[in-house]
Every structure is written in structure tokens, then in C-alpha cells.
Kinemage of the C-alpha trace (Angstrom):
@kinemage 1
@onewidth
@group {chain A} dominant
@subgroup {mainchain}
@vectorlist {calphas} color= white
{ca met a 1} P 12.459 -20.111 0.577
{ca ala a 2} L 9.353 -21.027 2.552
{ca thr a 3} L 7.154 -18.277 3.924
{ca thr a 4} L 7.171 -18.050 7.704
{ca ala a 5} L 3.937 -17.999 9.666
{ca arg a 6} L 5.050 -14.649 11.133
{ca ala a 7} L 5.217 -13.100 7.639
{ca met a 8} L 1.564 -14.084 7.134
{ca glu a 9} L 0.171 -12.463 10.316
{ca gly a 10} L -1.224 -9.451 8.439
{ca phe a 11} L -3.831 -11.691 6.811
{ca glu a 12} L -5.456 -12.561 10.152
{ca thr a 13} L -8.276 -10.023 9.600
{ca leu a 14} L -9.373 -11.946 6.491
{ca ile a 15} L -9.660 -15.340 8.177
{ca gly a 16} L -13.244 -16.567 8.428
{ca arg a 17} L -16.376 -17.149 6.414
{ca trp a 18} L -17.901 -14.116 4.715
{ca lys a 19} L -21.279 -13.350 3.158
{ca thr a 20} L -20.381 -11.715 -0.149
{ca ser a 21} L -22.496 -9.164 -2.006
{ca gly a 22} L -21.739 -6.622 -4.652
{ca val a 23} L -22.237 -5.358 -8.159
{ca val a 24} L -20.460 -5.644 -11.505
{ca leu a 25} L -20.178 -2.309 -13.330
{ca asp a 26} L -19.958 -1.512 -17.034
{ca glu a 27} L -17.305 0.781 -18.521
{ca his a 28} L -19.430 3.817 -17.574
{ca gly a 29} L -19.845 2.739 -13.935
{ca arg a 30} L -23.440 1.568 -14.410
{ca his a 31} L -24.808 -1.514 -12.679
{ca leu a 32} L -24.629 -4.639 -14.875
{ca met a 33} L -25.401 -7.447 -12.431
{ca asp a 34} L -25.477 -8.404 -8.772
{ca ile a 35} L -23.010 -10.655 -6.971
{ca glu a 36} L -24.136 -12.855 -4.041
{ca gly a 37} L -22.455 -15.758 -2.278
{ca thr a 38} L -19.659 -16.597 0.133
{ca asp a 39} L -15.911 -16.229 0.476
{ca glu a 40} L -13.937 -18.248 2.995
{ca tyr a 41} L -10.342 -17.697 4.096
{ca glu a 42} L -8.611 -20.305 6.253
{ca trp a 43} L -5.089 -21.010 7.427
{ca met a 44} L -3.446 -24.104 6.053
{ca thr a 45} L -1.604 -26.208 8.623
{ca gly a 46} L 1.641 -24.465 9.559
{ca gly a 47} L 0.313 -20.952 8.905
{ca gln a 48} L 2.391 -20.391 5.774
{ca trp a 49} L -0.494 -20.385 3.282
{ca ile a 50} L -4.085 -19.209 3.230
{ca leu a 51} L -6.734 -21.150 1.373
{ca his a 52} L -9.429 -18.885 -0.120
{ca arg a 53} L -12.658 -20.426 -1.419
{ca val a 54} L -15.079 -18.410 -3.553
{ca asp a 55} L -18.660 -19.535 -4.235
{ca val a 56} L -20.761 -16.745 -5.749
{ca met a 57} L -23.480 -16.036 -8.260
{ca met a 58} L -22.580 -13.241 -10.681
{ca gly a 59} L -25.916 -12.545 -12.275
{ca asp a 60} L -27.027 -15.981 -13.536
{ca glu a 61} L -23.484 -17.418 -13.589
{ca his a 62} L -22.257 -19.638 -10.753
{ca thr a 63} L -18.592 -18.925 -10.036
{ca gln a 64} L -16.443 -21.159 -7.846
{ca ala a 65} L -12.726 -20.705 -7.291
{ca leu a 66} L -9.909 -21.803 -5.041
{ca glu a 67} L -6.968 -19.522 -4.315
{ca leu a 68} L -3.700 -19.981 -2.430
{ca ile a 69} L -2.072 -16.949 -0.820
{ca gly a 70} L 1.474 -17.041 0.523
{ca asp a 71} L 5.031 -17.342 -0.772
{ca tyr a 72} L 6.149 -14.055 0.797
{ca asp a 73} L 8.955 -12.226 -1.031
{ca gln a 74} L 10.833 -10.234 1.590
{ca asp a 75} L 12.686 -8.104 -0.976
{ca ser a 76} L 9.510 -6.746 -2.597
{ca gly a 77} L 7.202 -7.130 0.430
{ca thr a 78} L 4.675 -9.038 -1.688
{ca tyr a 79} L 2.748 -12.297 -1.487
{ca ala a 80} L 1.868 -14.590 -4.396
{ca met a 81} L -1.784 -15.353 -5.130
{ca arg a 82} L -2.657 -18.317 -7.341
{ca ala a 83} L -6.307 -18.853 -8.267
{ca phe a 84} L -8.009 -21.767 -9.986
{ca asp a 85} L -11.673 -21.726 -11.020
{ca ala a 86} L -14.273 -24.345 -11.885
{ca ser a 87} L -13.932 -23.639 -15.630
{ca gly a 88} L -10.279 -24.705 -15.537
{ca ala a 89} L -8.857 -21.175 -15.700
{ca tyr a 90} L -5.733 -20.264 -13.712
{ca ser a 91} L -4.500 -16.807 -12.752
{ca thr a 92} L -1.831 -15.187 -10.634
{ca met a 93} L -1.846 -11.956 -8.700
{ca thr a 94} L 0.342 -10.283 -6.126
{ca ala a 95} L -0.783 -9.013 -2.711
{ca tyr a 96} L 0.705 -5.912 -1.085
{ca ser a 97} L -0.054 -4.839 2.473
{ca asn a 98} L -0.774 -1.113 2.759
{ca asp a 99} L 0.070 1.000 5.823
{ca asp a 100} L -3.639 1.604 6.543
{ca gly a 101} L -4.372 -2.147 6.943
{ca ser a 102} L -5.864 -2.530 3.470
{ca trp a 103} L -4.566 -4.895 0.809
{ca leu a 104} L -3.813 -4.271 -2.861
{ca phe a 105} L -4.298 -7.351 -5.038
{ca asp a 106} L -2.651 -6.722 -8.396
{ca gly a 107} L -2.883 -8.859 -11.537
{ca glu a 108} L -2.639 -8.500 -15.274
{ca gly a 109} L -5.226 -5.909 -16.280
{ca met a 110} L -7.041 -5.996 -12.924
{ca arg a 111} L -6.511 -4.897 -9.345
{ca ser a 112} L -8.454 -4.658 -6.121
{ca thr a 113} L -8.176 -2.755 -2.884
{ca leu a 114} L -9.627 -4.785 0.000
{ca arg a 115} L -10.356 -2.813 3.166
{ca pro a 116} L -11.115 -4.734 6.364
{ca ser a 117} L -13.218 -2.528 8.684
{ca ala a 118} L -11.418 -1.785 11.939
{ca gly a 119} L -13.288 -3.281 14.869
{ca glu a 120} L -16.188 -4.447 12.713
{ca pro a 121} L -16.927 -7.829 11.135
{ca ser a 122} L -16.941 -6.470 7.577
{ca met a 123} L -14.736 -5.717 4.587
{ca his a 124} L -15.163 -3.744 1.370
{ca ala a 125} L -13.387 -4.061 -1.968
{ca leu a 126} L -13.197 -2.104 -5.179
{ca trp a 127} L -12.046 -4.085 -8.198
{ca glu a 128} L -10.736 -2.122 -11.159
{ca arg a 129} L -9.808 -3.157 -14.663
{ca glu a 130} L -7.362 -1.576 -17.046
{ca thr a 131} L -8.812 -0.239 -20.270
{ca gly a 132} L -5.457 0.517 -21.892
{ca ala a 133} L -2.765 3.179 -21.670
{ca gly a 134} L -2.723 2.789 -17.871
{ca ile a 135} L -6.332 3.928 -17.412
{ca trp a 136} L -8.172 2.097 -14.634
{ca ile a 137} L -11.966 2.050 -14.248
{ca pro a 138} L -14.231 0.587 -11.528
{ca trp a 139} L -15.293 -2.985 -12.323
{ca met a 140} L -16.816 -4.510 -9.169
{ca arg a 141} L -17.820 -3.136 -5.774
{ca met a 142} L -17.883 -5.825 -3.105
{ca asn a 143} L -19.044 -6.021 0.511
{ca phe a 144} L -18.272 -8.817 2.955
{ca ser a 145} L -19.843 -9.473 6.360
{ca thr a 146} L -18.866 -12.310 8.683
{ca ile a 147} L -21.031 -15.375 8.943
{ca glu a 148} L -21.336 -16.560 12.529
């Protein structure tokens, strides 16, 4: 069943072009490398999907990706996320809307909590990775500010 535009309204705070900065952390929470670049979220025609473009430098590595967000499942209250990167890799995640306006993006062995700042043109995210036996550790800390 197609996602309705109404089911996608919660993503409105993400729409726009964002200056991205952050850090990648090692297994002890120490700084490994910086992240700098842009993220862009835009509505596809019809409002049933969001197109997310990523163009960042992670240390010396240029990372580009394209992600589609949509396909709302009313029973579970989740959205599908399908990402494709420049290396040819493909991944899937699931998005959950939290009561506080944040989003949980959950995938195999990784998850992120994205927190749009109320009334401010910024967002923050903490990415975590699973080390085994259900233990999660910080992986990336990200900041986003709108580009006018």
C-alpha cells in the first residue's frame, strides 16, 4: 500500500539543505576522524517519499550516498529507509518517530537518534554500533545546521 503524504508529515523538520559536521569515535569513545560536508532532504513529488543526499568527507574519504525514506507501515508505525552509496553498497534501515520529536534510525548493527532542535535551524545525531551481545557504543556524533 502506498504511503500517504499525511503519514510523512513528521519528516517536515528534516527538509532542507544542511551543513554537516561531526566526529567518528573508536571503541573507547576517542576521536578518530572529522566529518564535514552536506546532507539534503527533499520531498519527492506527491509527498510520499523523501530523497536524502549525503556528500561528506570522513577523514580523507569522500562519501556520497542517496537514500529514500517512506513506505510507512501503519501496523508497526515505522518507515523504510533504503540507502545506496557511491561504492555500490546498499543498506536498509527503519525509522521510528519518538514522542519528543526525535527519530530513531535502526539498522543491522547500527542505530542513530536524530534530534531536530525545536525552534532552531539545527539538528544533532548520535550514531551507535553494536559490538555484540546487545552492547551498543557511540560511533559518530553529528551536528547539522541549515544552509540558507
